[in-house]
C-alpha positions in Angstrom: 34.8 28.2 -50.0 32.2 30.2 -51.8 31.9 33.6 -53.5 28.4 34.7 -52.5 27.3 34.9 -56.1 24.0 32.9 -56.0 23.8 30.8 -59.1 20.4 29.2 -58.7 17.4 28.9 -56.4 16.2 25.6 -55.1 13.6 24.3 -52.7 13.4 22.0 -49.7 11.8 18.8 -51.0 11.9 16.7 -47.9 12.6 17.0 -44.2 13.2 14.0 -42.0 13.8 14.0 -38.3 16.7 11.6 -37.4 17.9 11.2 -33.8 17.4 14.8 -32.8 18.8 16.4 -35.9 17.4 16.5 -39.5 18.1 15.2 -43.0 16.9 17.5 -45.8 16.6 17.0 -49.5 17.3 20.1 -51.6 16.4 20.2 -55.3 16.9 22.9 -58.1 15.1 23.6 -61.3 17.0 22.6 -64.3 20.4 20.9 -64.1 22.3 23.2 -61.8 23.1 20.4 -59.3 23.9 17.8 -61.9 27.4 16.4 -61.7 27.5 16.9 -57.9 29.5 14.3 -56.2 28.9 12.7 -52.8 30.8 14.8 -50.2 30.7 18.0 -52.3 29.8 21.2 -50.5 26.9 23.4 -51.5 26.0 26.8 -49.9 22.2 26.7 -49.2 21.1 30.2 -48.3 24.6 30.7 -46.9 24.8 27.4 -45.0 27.5 25.1 -46.1 26.0 21.6 -46.5 27.6 18.4 -47.5 25.9 16.2 -50.1 25.5 12.7 -48.6 23.1 11.3 -51.2 22.6 12.4 -54.8 19.4 12.8 -56.7 18.8 13.6 -60.4 18.1 17.3 -59.6 19.5 17.6 -56.1 21.0 16.1 -53.0 20.3 15.1 -49.4 22.3 16.6 -46.5 22.4 16.1 -42.7 21.9 19.2 -40.6 23.2 19.0 -37.0 21.5 20.5 -34.0 24.1 23.3 -34.0 23.3 24.2 -37.6 19.5 24.1 -36.9 19.9 26.3 -33.9 22.5 28.8 -35.2 20.9 29.5 -38.7 17.6 29.9 -40.3 17.7 26.2 -41.4 15.8 25.2 -38.3 12.7 26.9 -39.8 13.1 25.4 -43.3 10.1 23.3 -44.3 9.0 21.4 -47.4 8.5 24.0 -50.1 10.9 26.6 -48.6 12.9 28.5 -51.3 16.7 28.7 -50.8 19.6 30.2 -52.6 22.2 27.8 -54.0 25.9 28.1 -54.8 28.3 25.3 -55.5 31.8 25.4 -54.0 34.5 27.6 -55.5 36.9 26.0 -57.9 40.2 27.3 -59.4 38.4 28.0 -62.7 35.5 29.8 -61.2 35.5 33.7 -61.2 35.6 35.3 -57.8 32.8 37.7 -58.4 31.8 38.4 -54.8 34.0 37.9 -51.8 35.5 34.8 -50.1 33.0 33.1 -47.8 33.2 29.9 -45.8 29.5 29.1 -45.6 29.8 29.1 -41.8 27.0 31.3 -40.6 27.9 33.7 -37.8 24.4 34.6 -36.7 20.8 35.4 -37.7 19.7 38.9 -38.6 16.3 40.5 -39.1 15.0 42.6 -42.0 13.8 45.9 -40.3 13.0 48.1 -43.3 12.7 47.9 -47.1 11.8 50.5 -49.7 12.3 51.0 -53.4 15.0 53.4 -54.6 14.8 54.0 -58.4 15.1 50.5 -59.9 16.8 49.1 -56.8 15.7 48.2 -53.3 17.2 49.5 -50.0 17.1 47.0 -47.2 18.0 47.7 -43.5 18.9 44.7 -41.4 19.6 44.3 -37.7 22.5 42.1 -36.7 23.1 40.5 -33.3 25.1 42.8 -31.0 28.1 40.4 -31.0 28.4 40.7 -34.8 27.9 44.4 -35.2 31.6 45.2 -34.7 32.5 43.3 -37.8 30.2 45.2 -40.1 31.8 48.3 -41.7 30.6 50.8 -44.3 31.7 49.6 -47.8 32.7 46.3 -46.3 31.4 42.9 -47.4 28.7 40.8 -45.8 26.9 37.7 -46.8 23.1 37.7 -46.4 21.5 34.3 -47.0 24.6 33.4 -49.0 24.5 36.6 -51.1 27.6 38.7 -51.3 26.6 42.3 -50.6 28.3 45.6 -49.9 27.3 47.5 -46.7 26.1 51.0 -47.5 25.7 52.4 -44.0 26.0 51.3 -40.4 24.2 52.6 -37.4 25.0 50.6 -34.2 23.5 47.1 -34.8 21.7 48.1 -38.0 23.1 48.2 -41.5 21.8 48.9 -45.0 22.4 47.4 -48.4 21.3 48.2 -51.9 19.8 45.4 -54.0 20.0 45.7 -57.7 17.2 44.2 -59.9 19.3 41.2 -60.9 19.8 40.2 -57.3 16.2 41.0 -56.3 14.8 38.7 -59.0 17.3 35.9 -58.8 17.6 35.3 -55.1 15.3 34.9 -52.1 15.6 38.6 -51.1 12.8 39.5 -53.5 10.3 37.6 -51.3 11.7 38.6 -47.9 9.2 40.5 -45.7 10.0 43.0 -42.9 10.7 40.9 -39.8 12.1 38.0 -41.9 15.1 36.2 -40.6 18.3 35.8 -42.6 21.7 34.1 -42.2 24.6 36.4 -41.8 28.3 35.7 -42.4 30.6 38.6 -41.7 33.8 39.3 -43.5 36.5 36.6 -42.9 39.3 39.2 -42.8 37.6 41.2 -40.0 37.3 38.1 -37.9 40.9 37.0 -38.4 42.2 40.6 -37.8 40.4 40.7 -34.5 42.0 37.4 -33.5 45.4 38.6 -34.4 45.0 41.8 -32.4 43.8 39.8 -29.4 46.9 37.6 -29.6 49.2 40.6 -29.7 47.5 42.1 -26.6 48.1 39.0 -24.5 
């Protein structure tokens, strides 16, 4: 589990094609990933990856065809910048919202403009995910826990404060850019419970 509070940025250092899927090496500046153990989970731009090999400043992970097709990871190349968050522990503050690191779909940035010291961003979600996105609800965009400000059919808006703008990949995102979306866990489970009651 994760909180959506991005703790560091990293970059893709190597990409290797292996039997139809890929092995990627992710590194961070400084010592953020030091102490990582083999088998530990790390959210990489919202995608939960398992460390299979450890490096002094990073780790290597295997990405399945499913992950490559269902997330933006299929477009990651050597040099791509990514958001990083290590898995939630009992001692870690829950500053965002509970996230699984299982991306639900890919969205597109449709608009962005400055608003005082913040930025307002409008994203478009796939039609099948739009029903889970509610005003003042939570959503994860590239692993960042954000509050939804407004919703209009498949489009929704968020406000990005200066701290988030400068410490995550959102500051470099251009209109038309693709992002990983994870909708609120509670909304998904609530829908499932309602479906079971209707059977």
